[in-house]
C-alpha positions as a Markdown table, in Angstrom:
| # | Residue | x | y | z |
|---|---|---|---|---|
| 1 | Met | 1.3 | -55.6 | 56.5 |
| 2 | Leu | -1.9 | -53.7 | 56.3 |
| 3 | Val | -1.2 | -52.6 | 52.8 |
| 4 | Leu | -0.9 | -56.3 | 51.8 |
| 5 | Ala | -4.1 | -57.2 | 53.7 |
| 6 | Leu | -6.3 | -54.5 | 52.2 |
| 7 | Pro | -6.6 | -55.9 | 48.7 |
| 8 | Leu | -7.5 | -59.3 | 50.2 |
| 9 | Leu | -10.0 | -57.9 | 52.7 |
| 10 | Leu | -11.6 | -55.4 | 50.3 |
| 11 | Gly | -11.6 | -57.9 | 47.4 |
| 12 | Ala | -13.5 | -60.4 | 49.6 |
| 13 | Val | -16.3 | -58.0 | 50.2 |
| 14 | Ala | -16.4 | -56.2 | 46.8 |
| 15 | Asp | -19.2 | -56.7 | 44.4 |
| 16 | Ala | -17.2 | -57.7 | 41.3 |
| 17 | Asp | -17.9 | -59.2 | 37.9 |
| 18 | Glu | -16.0 | -59.0 | 34.6 |
| 19 | Gln | -17.5 | -55.6 | 33.8 |
| 20 | His | -17.4 | -53.7 | 37.0 |
| 21 | Ala | -16.4 | -53.7 | 40.7 |
| 22 | Ser | -17.9 | -51.7 | 43.5 |
| 23 | Leu | -17.3 | -51.5 | 47.2 |
| 24 | Phe | -20.4 | -50.9 | 49.3 |
| 25 | Gly | -22.1 | -49.5 | 46.2 |
| 26 | Ser | -19.3 | -47.1 | 45.2 |
| 27 | Glu | -17.5 | -47.7 | 41.9 |
| 28 | Gly | -14.8 | -45.0 | 42.5 |
| 29 | Leu | -14.3 | -41.6 | 40.9 |
| 30 | Leu | -13.9 | -42.9 | 37.3 |
| 31 | Gly | -16.9 | -45.2 | 37.6 |
| 32 | Val | -19.1 | -42.6 | 39.1 |
| 33 | Gln | -18.2 | -40.0 | 36.5 |
| 34 | Gly | -18.4 | -42.5 | 33.7 |
| 35 | Asn | -14.9 | -41.7 | 32.5 |
| 36 | Pro | -12.8 | -44.6 | 31.3 |
| 37 | Cys | -9.1 | -44.8 | 31.8 |
| 38 | Pro | -7.4 | -41.9 | 29.8 |
| 39 | Leu | -4.6 | -44.3 | 28.5 |
| 40 | Arg | -7.3 | -46.7 | 27.3 |
| 41 | Leu | -9.0 | -43.8 | 25.4 |
| 42 | Ile | -5.8 | -42.9 | 23.7 |
| 43 | Ala | -4.2 | -46.2 | 23.0 |
| 44 | Gly | -6.9 | -48.9 | 23.0 |
| 45 | Asp | -8.6 | -51.4 | 25.2 |
| 46 | His | -5.5 | -53.2 | 26.6 |
| 47 | Ala | -3.0 | -50.3 | 26.5 |
| 48 | Cys | -3.1 | -49.7 | 30.3 |
| 49 | Pro | -1.2 | -52.3 | 32.2 |
| 50 | Gly | -3.4 | -51.8 | 35.3 |
| 51 | Cys | -6.9 | -51.6 | 33.8 |
| 52 | Gly | -8.9 | -54.5 | 35.2 |
| 53 | Leu | -6.4 | -55.3 | 38.0 |
| 54 | Thr | -8.8 | -54.3 | 40.8 |
| 55 | Arg | -11.7 | -56.2 | 39.3 |
| 56 | Gly | -9.5 | -59.2 | 38.6 |
| 57 | Thr | -8.0 | -59.2 | 42.1 |
| 58 | Ala | -11.4 | -59.0 | 43.7 |
| 59 | Leu | -12.6 | -61.9 | 41.5 |
| 60 | Ala | -9.4 | -64.0 | 42.4 |
| 61 | Val | -9.9 | -63.4 | 46.1 |
| 62 | Gln | -13.5 | -64.5 | 45.8 |
| 63 | Gly | -12.4 | -67.7 | 44.1 |
| 64 | Asn | -13.6 | -66.9 | 40.6 |
| 65 | Leu | -10.2 | -67.6 | 38.9 |
| 66 | Arg | -11.5 | -68.0 | 35.4 |
| 67 | Ala | -13.2 | -64.6 | 35.4 |
| 68 | Ser | -10.1 | -63.1 | 37.1 |
| 69 | Trp | -7.8 | -64.4 | 34.4 |
| 70 | His | -10.1 | -63.0 | 31.7 |
| 71 | Val | -10.3 | -59.6 | 33.3 |
| 72 | His | -6.5 | -59.3 | 34.0 |
| 73 | Pro | -4.1 | -62.3 | 33.9 |
| 74 | Ala | -1.9 | -60.8 | 36.6 |
| 75 | Ala | -4.7 | -60.4 | 39.1 |
| 76 | Trp | -4.4 | -63.9 | 40.7 |
| 77 | Leu | -0.7 | -63.1 | 41.1 |
| 78 | Val | -1.5 | -60.0 | 43.1 |
| 79 | Ala | -3.7 | -62.0 | 45.4 |
| 80 | Leu | -1.1 | -64.7 | 45.8 |
| 81 | Leu | 1.8 | -62.2 | 46.4 |
| 82 | Cys | -0.3 | -60.3 | 49.0 |
| 83 | Ala | -1.0 | -63.6 | 50.9 |
| 84 | Ala | 2.7 | -64.5 | 50.7 |
| 85 | Gly | 3.8 | -61.1 | 51.9 |
| 86 | Ile | 1.4 | -61.3 | 54.9 |
| 87 | Ala | 2.9 | -64.7 | 55.7 |
| 88 | Ile | 6.5 | -63.4 | 55.6 |
| 89 | His | 5.6 | -60.3 | 57.7 |
| 90 | Thr | 3.8 | -62.5 | 60.2 |
| 91 | Arg | 6.9 | -64.7 | 60.5 |
| 92 | Ile | 9.0 | -61.5 | 61.0 |
| 93 | Leu | 6.7 | -60.4 | 63.8 |
| 94 | Ile | 6.8 | -63.9 | 65.5 |
| 95 | Arg | 10.6 | -64.1 | 65.3 |
| 96 | Gly | 11.0 | -60.5 | 66.4 |
| 97 | Glu | 13.6 | -59.9 | 63.7 |
| 98 | Arg | 14.0 | -59.5 | 60.0 |
| 99 | Thr | 16.6 | -61.8 | 58.6 |
| 100 | Ala | 18.4 | -61.7 | 55.2 |
| 101 | Val | 16.1 | -64.5 | 54.0 |
| 102 | His | 13.0 | -62.4 | 54.8 |
| 103 | Ala | 14.5 | -59.4 | 53.0 |
| 104 | Arg | 15.4 | -61.5 | 49.9 |
| 105 | Leu | 11.9 | -63.0 | 49.8 |
| 106 | Leu | 10.2 | -59.6 | 49.9 |
| 107 | Arg | 12.5 | -58.2 | 47.2 |
| 108 | Gln | 11.7 | -61.3 | 45.1 |
| 109 | Gly | 8.0 | -60.6 | 45.6 |
| 110 | His | 8.4 | -57.1 | 44.3 |
| 111 | Arg | 10.3 | -58.4 | 41.2 |
| 112 | Ile | 7.7 | -61.1 | 40.5 |
| 113 | Phe | 5.0 | -58.5 | 40.7 |
| 114 | Val | 6.6 | -56.2 | 38.2 |
| 115 | Val | 7.6 | -58.9 | 35.8 |
| 116 | Gly | 4.2 | -60.6 | 36.1 |
| 117 | Leu | 2.3 | -57.3 | 35.5 |
| 118 | Phe | 4.5 | -56.5 | 32.5 |
| 119 | Ala | 4.2 | -60.0 | 31.1 |
| 120 | Ala | 0.4 | -59.9 | 31.5 |
| 121 | Trp | 0.2 | -56.5 | 29.8 |
| 122 | Leu | 2.3 | -57.7 | 26.9 |
| 123 | Gly | 0.2 | -60.8 | 26.6 |
| 124 | Arg | -3.0 | -58.7 | 26.5 |
| 125 | Leu | -1.5 | -56.5 | 23.8 |
| 126 | Ile | -0.3 | -59.4 | 21.6 |
| 127 | Leu | -3.4 | -61.6 | 22.0 |
């Protein structure tokens, strides 16, 4: 459940806009060194399916859905799926058991994430 909570918690405190995101002043290794994504260098601006997902997720968590969509169309989906996953795991903890319904919902969440990320990536390539 902590893995699902981290994007929401860190996204809430991140300093994010459409061009960058930093956490307590640190932009990460690529940002600090000034090196863009290698796949982006080779294949173009929207070639990497994950580029912008961190910034977009932080913006979505902070409630800036328009900027989030502009940065990465699947970012709001990540935030939504993390919240849903936390709700499912909380329900499992309360009940004290994991039912077949819980397992099915978690698998569906994984599928929705993969399909959503792929669809957003294709949309970015086409448009």
